[in-house]
N, C-alpha and C positions, 0 to 999 in steps of 0.2 A: 504493500500500500504506500509506504514511504517513497519507494522508487517511482510509483505511478504519479504521486503528487509532485515529486521533483520534475518528472517529465512534463507534466501539465504546466508547471511554473516556467520551465525552460521554454516551452512552445509559446506561452503567453508573452514572455519577454522578447522572444524573437519576432513575434508579430508586432509588438509595440515598437521595437527598434526599426523594423521594416517600415512601419507607418511613419515614424519620425523622420526617417531618411527620405521617404517619398515626399513628405510635406516640406522638408528642407530643400529638396531638389526643385520643387515647384516654386518655393520662395526665391531660390537662386535664379530660375528662369524669369520670374516676374521682375526681379531687380535688374537682370540683364536687359530686358525690354525697356525698363524705366531709363537706364543709362543710354540706350540707343535712342529713345525718344528725346531725352535732354540734349543729346549731341547731334541730332539729325540736322538741324538747320546750320549750326556752325561748321559741321564736317560733311555736309552733303556732297560737296565736290570731291572730297577724298574718298567717300564711299562709292561714288559713281565711277571714278577713274582708277583708283589704286588697288582696290580689293580684287584679287583674281577670282575666276570661277571656282566653285566648290564641286569636287568630284563626289558624286553620290554612290553609284555602283557601276561597274563596267566602264563604258564610255560615256555614260550619262553625266552631265554637269549642270549645276545650278548657277546661272548668271546672277551674281549678287546685285549687279547694277539694275537689273530688271526689278528685283525685290525692292531696292531703294527707291526707284522711280514710282513703283506701284504704291509703296507706303506713303510717299509724299502726296500723291494724288488722292489717296483714300482717306488719310488721317490728318494731313496738314493743309489741305485745301490748295495744294500747289498745282498751277496750270501753266502751260507754255505761254511765255510773253509774246503777245501778238506782233509787236514791233520787231523783235529779234527773230521770231519765227518767219515772218514775211521776208526779212533780209536773207536768211539762209535759204528760203524757198527760191528767191531770185537767183542766188548763186547756183543752186541745184539746176534751175532751168538753163542757166548759161552753160553749165557743164554738159547737160543733155544736148543742147543745140550744137555745141562744138564737137561732141562725139558723132553726131549725125552728119554734120556738114564738113568736118575736117578743120584744121587750123587755118586754112586759107579763107575760111568764112569769117575771120575776125573783123573784116571790114564790111560785112554784109549789113543791110538795113536792120534785119531782125536782131543781130548781135549788138549793133550800135544802140538800139532801143534799150536792150537789157543793161548794157554798160552804163548808159545815161541814168537809168533807174537806180542802179547800184550806187552811182555817184551821189544822187539825191538822197537815197536812204542812208548812206554813210554820213553825209552832212547832218541829216536829221538825228541820227543816232548820237553823234557827238554833241549836238546842241541840246537835245531833249533828255539825254541820259536815262534810257529806260531801265538801267541797272539800279537806279536809286531806290526803286520800290522794294527791291529785295536786299537792300543794304549791301550792294556789290559794286559800288562806284569804283572801288579799287581795281576791279576786274576790267572795267572800261578803260581806266588809265593804263593798265598793262597792254590792252589791245592797241591803244593809240601809240604807245611808246614802241611796241614791236613793229607796227606798220611804218612809223616814221623812220626808224633805224634801217629797216629793210629797204625802203625806197631810196634812202640816202646811200646805202651800200651799192645798190644796183645802178643808180644814176650818177653817183659821184658828185652830187651837188647838195648843198645844205638845204634842208627842208624846214621851214619855219613853224609849221603847224601840222597837226594830224589830218585836218581837213584837206590840206594841200596834198598830203601823202596819199590819202584815199582817192582823191580826184586823179592823181597821176597813175595810181595802181590800176584803177578801173578804166583806163583810157586805151583805145585800140592801138595807138602807136607804142605805148609801153609794153603791152602784152605781146605785140608782134615782134618787137625788138628783143625782148628778154626770153621769149618762148612761153606760150600759154601753159603748157604742161608743167613747166618748172614753177611758174608763179602760182598756179592754182594748187600745186602740191604744197607750197609754202602756206597758202591760206588754209588748206584743209588740215594741216598738221599744227600750225602755230596760232591761227586766229579762230577758226571755227570751234575748236573745243572750248575756248573761253566764252564765246558767244552762246554756246549750248548750255552753259551753266546758269544762264539767266532764267528767271521764272517770275510768275505773278502769284501771290498768295492772297487768298480771299480773306475778307474781314467779317467777323461774326457780328451778331446784334449787340454785343457788349462793347463793340469798338476795338476788340483785340483780334489779332490774326487767328485764323481758324485752327483749332486744335481738338481733334476727336479721339485722342488717346484713351479717353474714358470708355470708349466702346470696347477696347481690349481689356482695360484695367478692371472694369466692373465685374468680369467673370472671376478674376483673382480675388477681388474684394469680397464677393459673395462666398467663394469657397473658404477663405480665411475667416469670414464672419461665422459661417456654419460651424467650422472647426472650433472657433473660440467659444461659441455657445455650448457645443457638445462637450468640450473639455471642461468648461465651467460646471455644467450639470454633473458630469462624471465625478469630478473632484469633490463637489459639495455632497454627493451621496457616499463617496468612499470615506471621507473624513467627517464623522458625525460632529454636529455642533458648528460646522463651518458654513458661513453664509455665502451667497453668490458673490457678494462684493469682495469677500476675503479671497475667494478663489480667482476672481478677476485680477485682484492686485498681485497675486502670485505670478501671473503672466502679463504684467502691465505693458511690457515692451511689445506684445503682439498687437496692441492698439494701433501702432504705426502702420501695420499692414492693412488697416481698415480705412485709413484716411486717403481721400482722393487728392489731397494736396500735400506739400512737404514730402514728396515721395522719396527724397534722398535719405530721410530718416529710417527707411526700411532696412538700411544697412545694419541697424542695431539688432532687430529680431533675426535677421538673416545670419549674422555671425553667431548669435546665441544658439540658433537651431542647428547650424552646421557643427558647432562645437559639441552640443549635447547629443546629437545623433551619431557623432564620429564619422560623418560623411567625408569630411576632410579634417586632418589633424592640424588644428590651429594653435596648439599649445606652444610650439617653438616661436611662432609669430607673436602670439600674445605675450610670452615672456620677454621677447626682445623689445616690444613696444613699451611694456611696463618698466623694464629696466632702463630704457632710454628716458622715460618720464621721471623715474626715481632718481636717475643720475643728475637731473636738473636741480634737485634740492638735496642731494646727498651731502654736498659740502656744507650747506646750511644746517642740515641735520647734525653733522659732526660738530660744527661750531656750537650749536645749541646744547648738545650733550656735554661737551667738554666744559662749557661755561657753567652749566648747572652743577656738574660734579665739583668743579673748583669752588663754586659758591658754597656748596654743602660742606666741603672739607674745611673751608675757611670758618664757617660757623661752628663746626665741631671743635676746631683748634681754639677759636676765641673763647669758647664757653668752658674749656677745661683747664686743668693745671698745666698742661703742656704748653698752652699759649703763654701763660704767665712766666713759665720757666724760660721759654725761648725769647720772649720779648723783653724780659727783665733778668738777664743772666746774673747781674750783680747782686740780685736779692738772695741768691743761693750761696752755699758755702764754697769756698775756693778749693780747687783740686790740689792735693799735695802728692807729689811724685816721690815715692819711697824706693822703688826698685828699677827706675829708669824705663818702666813699661807703662804706656798709656792704657790703663785697664778700661777706661771709658770708651776709647776708640775701638779696642778689641771687642768689648761687649757689644758696642753699636754695630760692628761688622757682623758679629755672629747673630745678633737679633735681626739685622737686615737680611742676612742669608736665610735664616729660618722663616722670616716673613715672606720672602720671595719664593723660596723653594717648597715650603710646606703650607703656609697659611693661605697665600693668594690662590693657589690651585683649588683649595677646598672651598673657599668662599666665592669662587668665580661665578657659580650659578646665581648666588644672591646678588652679587654686584651687577651682573648682566640684567637680572630682573629689575633692579633699581634703575639702571640706565634705560631699560626699555620702557619703564613706567614714565620716566621723565621725558623720554623722546615722544611717547604717545601724547602726553599732555601738550608738548610743544607743537606737534604736528597737527593736532586737532584745531589749532588756530589758523592753519593754512587752508584756504578755500580749495586749492588744487587737490589736496589730500582727500578731503571729504568727497569731492567730485569723482575721483578715481575709485574710491572705496565702494561707491554705490553703482558702478557700471556693471552690467550683466556679465557673468563669466569671470569677474576679477576676484571676488570673494576676499579671502584673507591674504592674497598675494602681497600687497603692500606691507602688511604686518610681518610676513616672513622675510621680505627683503630688509625691513628695518632691523629685525633680529640679526640678519647676516652682517649688516653694516656695524652693529654694536659689537658682535663677536670679533669681527676683524679689527675694530678699533681697540678692543680690550687686549687682543693678542699682540697688536703693535706696541701698545703701552707696556705690557708685561715684558715683551722682548727687549724693549729699550731699557727698562729697569734692570733686567737680568744681565744685560751686556755691560751695564755700568758698574756692576759689582766686581 
């Protein structure tokens, strides 16, 4: 029967750990989506151009740029900018006409009409700055600078403005002299990718840019909400006399998973869940972070401990006969040397040796306890210490590190005294 009970307990623990790991993995997925959503607008160009396709299985690949583009349209209200799209459409029509008619058609009426349209659109793009709506005016400046430098290099003359550079670039004489294929390759490789990054983002009824991430996030919020209520009900029934409020406070950090705002705070329950479920071993990282924080006030802690100890020793000395003897040596009897041996010095050395070698090791736990008490009283006055102490997953780690600092300090002082004998 005992073996059967142990087997049931083991299976229950395995199921509980599996459940915790699944929920931790879901929380990790949710936070990854939150980070992607936060970074989408600032890093949209990087996501579109720099991330390579992801191989799924066999020869099948997932083009991440398609996912990024779809996400922007679906959840960020991003649409192609009409001005820049019309510009690129005109360039595409020029390339199509040139492929059909050949490079000799550069002076044909149809081509001249398209080139004239591109010159007008280029001037309007520089004047109206359609990139400003998407906060990408810097991209337009890069386009203007690249075009101006390229035309200067090709013509050998100084170009005063980007408008002049575009007008020269889209002229029949320039394209005929420098080669249409070579110049259009430059545009496709150096100018067009920058123009393609421009977009228009819709505005909601609240006057803010469109943001529909809640359509994804609501499913996670609902799942974590159901889990939070179920866990509260289970714990309140398991521990008799415990109210729902008490059980909710036990898992207070899970509340951040239920908030549709301040989503970055979900890092707190995420780290706690990962650590509790052992999905990822975070102990080394946690210890390193805490040690780094503790190191910031380790020097201050040492100074506080030393000052407190010195003050207590001074009080003990001033209150006893030792203080009066040391501070008023003339009040005592004068030492008389009868055998040319300073017995006081010899006795002092033996007492010091006995104190260091026998007494101090025995009283070390009591001394360290006293120092630890003084250190805790001093540290409780530091706001940083109290903040660290209440973080999830930290527990009594700061207290352990404080004990280590005191032990090392005691050992250093003891070693210095022993070496001086």
